[in-house]
Structure formats: structure tokens, C-alpha cells
C-alpha positions in Angstrom: 0.0 0.0 0.0 1.3 3.4 -1.0 0.2 6.5 0.8 0.2 10.0 -0.7 1.2 12.3 2.0 -0.7 15.5 2.4 -3.4 14.8 -0.1 -5.7 12.7 2.0 -5.8 9.9 -0.6 -4.3 6.3 -0.5 -3.5 3.9 -3.4 -3.9 0.1 -2.9 -1.8 -2.3 -5.1 -3.0 -5.9 -5.5 -1.4 -8.3 -7.9 0.4 -5.6 -9.8 -2.8 -3.5 -10.2 -3.4 -0.3 -8.4 -6.8 0.1 -6.9 -7.8 3.5 -5.6 -7.6 6.1 -4.8 -9.3 5.5 -1.4 -10.4 8.6 0.5 -8.9 8.7 4.0 -10.0 10.8 6.9 -8.2 14.1 7.3 -6.7 15.1 10.6 -9.0 17.5 12.3 -7.8 21.1 12.2 -8.0 22.7 15.5 -10.5 25.7 15.6 -9.4 28.7 17.5 -12.3 30.7 19.0 -11.7 34.3 20.0 -14.0 35.9 22.6 -15.0 39.4 21.6 -14.9 42.0 24.3 -18.0 43.9 25.2 -16.7 47.1 23.5 -16.1 45.2 20.3 -19.4 43.3 20.3 -21.6 46.4 20.6 -20.1 49.5 19.0 -20.4 52.4 21.2 -22.6 55.2 19.9 -22.8 58.8 21.0 -26.1 60.7 20.5 -25.8 64.1 18.8 -26.4 66.9 21.2 -28.5 69.6 19.6 -26.9 73.0 19.4 -28.6 75.6 21.5 -30.6 78.1 19.4 -29.1 81.6 19.5 -31.2 84.1 21.6 -32.9 87.0 19.8 -31.9 90.5 20.7 -34.7 92.8 22.0 -34.9 94.5 18.6 -35.2 91.2 16.8 -37.9 90.1 19.2 -39.8 93.3 18.5 -39.5 92.9 14.8 -40.7 89.3 15.0 -43.7 90.3 17.0 -44.5 93.1 14.6 -44.2 90.6 11.7 -46.6 88.2 13.4 -49.2 91.0 13.9 -48.9 92.0 10.2 -49.2 88.4 9.0 -52.4 87.9 11.0 -53.8 91.1 9.5 -53.0 89.9 6.0 -54.8 86.6 6.6 -57.9 88.4 8.0 -57.9 90.7 5.0 -57.6 87.8 2.5 -60.5 86.0 4.2 -62.7 89.1 4.2 -61.9 89.9 0.6 -62.8 86.4 -0.4 -66.1 86.6 1.4 -66.8 90.0 -0.3 -66.1 88.7 -3.8 -68.4 85.7 -3.2 -71.2 88.0 -2.0 -70.6 90.4 -4.9 -70.8 87.6 -7.5 -73.9 86.1 -5.9 -72.1 83.0 -4.7 -72.8 83.7 -1.1 -75.8 85.2 0.8 -73.7 86.0 3.9 -74.0 89.7 4.6 -70.8 91.7 4.4 -69.8 93.5 7.6 -68.8 97.1 7.0 -67.3 97.4 10.4 -65.0 94.4 9.7 -63.5 96.3 6.8 -63.2 99.4 8.8 -61.5 97.6 11.7 -58.9 96.0 9.3 -58.3 99.4 7.6 -57.4 100.9 11.0 -55.2 97.9 12.0 -53.2 98.0 8.7 -52.9 101.8 8.8 -51.4 101.5 12.3 -48.9 98.9 11.0 -48.0 101.1 8.0 -47.6 104.1 10.2 -45.2 102.2 12.6 -43.2 101.0 9.6 -43.3 103.4 6.6 -41.3 100.9 4.6 -44.1 98.4 4.8 -45.9 99.5 1.6 -47.9 96.3 1.5 -49.7 97.2 4.7 -50.5 100.7 3.2 -51.8 99.2 0.0 -53.9 96.7 1.9 -55.3 99.4 4.1 -56.3 101.4 1.0 -58.0 98.3 -0.4 -60.1 98.0 2.8 -61.1 101.6 2.4 -62.1 101.0 -1.2 -64.2 98.0 -0.2 -66.1 100.2 2.3 -66.8 102.7 -0.5 -68.1 99.9 -2.8 -70.4 98.6 -0.1 -71.7 102.1 0.8 -71.9 103.5 -2.8 -75.4 102.3 -3.6 -76.7 103.8 -0.3 -74.7 107.0 -0.7 -76.0 107.5 -4.2 -79.6 106.9 -3.1 -79.1 109.4 -0.2 -77.5 112.0 -2.6 -80.3 111.7 -5.1 -82.8 112.2 -2.3 -80.9 115.2 -1.0 -81.0 116.8 -4.5 -84.7 116.2 -4.7 -85.3 117.8 -1.3 -83.3 120.8 -2.3 -85.4 121.3 -5.4 -88.6 121.1 -3.4 -87.3 123.6 -0.9 -86.3 126.1 -3.6 -89.6 125.6 -5.4 -91.4 126.6 -2.2 -89.1 129.6 -1.7 -89.5 130.9 -5.3 -93.2 130.0 -5.8 -94.3 133.6 -5.2 -92.6 135.0 -8.3 -93.8 132.2 -10.6 -90.5 130.3 -10.7 -90.7 126.5 -10.9 -87.8 124.4 -9.6 -87.5 120.7 -10.6 -85.0 118.0 -10.9 -84.3 115.8 -14.0 -81.9 113.2 -15.3 -80.6 110.0 -13.8 -80.4 110.2 -10.0 -81.8 113.7 -10.1 -78.5 114.9 -11.5 -79.8 118.2 -13.0 -81.9 121.0 -11.4 -83.9 123.5 -13.5 -85.2 127.0 -12.6 -87.9 127.9 -15.0 -89.7 131.3 -15.2 -91.4 133.2 -18.1 -89.4 136.2 -17.1 -86.0 134.5 -16.8 -83.1 136.2 -18.5 -79.4 135.7 -18.4 -79.0 138.6 -16.1 -81.7 137.2 -13.7 -80.0 133.8 -13.8 -76.8 135.4 -12.7 -78.5 137.4 -9.9 -80.4 134.4 -8.7 -77.2 132.3 -8.6 -75.5 134.9 -6.5 -78.3 135.6 -4.1 -79.3 132.0 -3.5 -75.8 130.7 -3.6 -76.8 128.1 -6.2 -73.2 127.3 -7.3 -72.2 126.4 -3.8 -75.3 124.2 -3.3 -74.8 122.6 -6.7 -71.3 121.6 -5.9 -72.2 120.3 -2.4 -75.1 118.3 -3.7 -73.1 117.1 -6.8 -75.5 118.4 -9.4 -74.1 117.9 -12.8 -76.1 120.7 -14.4 -78.1 123.8 -13.3 -80.4 125.1 -16.0 -82.2 128.5 -16.1 -84.9 129.0 -18.7 -88.0 130.8 -19.8 -89.4 128.3 -22.2 -87.8 129.9 -25.2 -84.2 130.2 -24.2 -82.1 128.5 -21.5 -78.7 129.1 -19.9 -76.7 126.3 -18.3 -74.4 126.8 -15.3 -71.3 124.6 -15.7 -70.6 123.3 -12.2 -67.1 122.1 -12.9 -66.0 125.3 -14.6 -68.1 127.6 -12.3 -69.5 129.7 -15.1 -72.8 130.3 -16.9 -73.0 129.7 -20.6 
């Protein structure tokens, strides 16, 4: 029998013939076990310590507080504007609060006065003022038209004794007419001065004042303050 060293095989020779190879058992290789230390078995971790936030200076705190007040006012204005647009377009029946627009106008005006560089606050305050005008405009126009009519009635009573008729005409009573058979241009000028008609016409926002006798007429131009 011939053994092959180091290969783990053996050859068997019988009667001149070699039979094999035959697997032989290897010598067991010793296993070396190493015990890991606790520090090696569980890597040590260190939690990150958050950095302390820097403190704001008094001026920075004041600026931050002012910005918060402004941001809140902008949000309130946006909500109120949205409600107004929905009401104006007929999408909402919720009545619009005039006092809410006035309150926001005052708040934004105060912010703009405190910080003149804040043009956005000034623009938004002007928008709140414009919304108030839009809401009030129909009522203002109705009241102005009624005031012009009352003026004409009062002047008609005052001038009835000399046969002068006073009446209003046009859309929203925008024109007042003084009609008398004896009216002349000179009388029209005297009447205007004595009754202070130009001043009243401007205050009541008449567009035209007409003096006539049925044949001729003279129109007082309110904007140019002259009779033509």
C-alpha cells in the first residue's frame, strides 16, 4: 500500500494493479475561538447633542412680534376679501360686515404708520377703504339723489311767489332746473349769487343747473363755475 502524503488519498496495489484512490479521513484542524470584548461586540454610539438656538436681541424680538401682527392682519384681510367677492358675485348670501373692513383698515394703517417701509400694509389698508366705499356706494347714491330732490322742493317753495318753478331731472336727479317766463341771463346770474346756487350745486353734486323761460335757456357749468 502506498500512501500519498498531504493529499488525504491512498492507493492500494493488489497483484500488480493499483486500486484507488481511497479517501482517507483528514486530521481534524483545531478551531481557535476568540471571545469578543463587550466594546467590540456592541459598537459604542454617541447621540448628537442639539446645538442651543441663539437668543434674539430685543430689537429682533420686537421685529418678529410686529411681523406676526402683520401676517395675522393679512390673513384676515384675505378671508374678508374672499367673502366679499363671493357675495358680490352672488355665490354667497352671507351679509358683508362694513365694520370688519373698517377695523382692518385701522389695523393695517397703524402697522404702516409704525413701519413706513411696509408698503404692502399701506396698499392693503387702501383696499379695505375702497371696499367700504363699494359697499356704501349704492346707499350713498340713493341718499345723494334724495338730497338733491329735497333741495329742489325747498327752492320751489321759496320761489313760488314769483312764478319760478324748480324741478330735478336726469338719472339720480343729476340736474336742477329753474324755469320762469321772465327769466333772462341777467336774472339767472343774480339768482345764482343771491341763492348761492353754485355752492349748493357743488355740495349736492349736481351735474347741471339750467335757467330757462321756455324759449331760451342758460346752463351753469358746475365744474368750470360759469354760466353759458
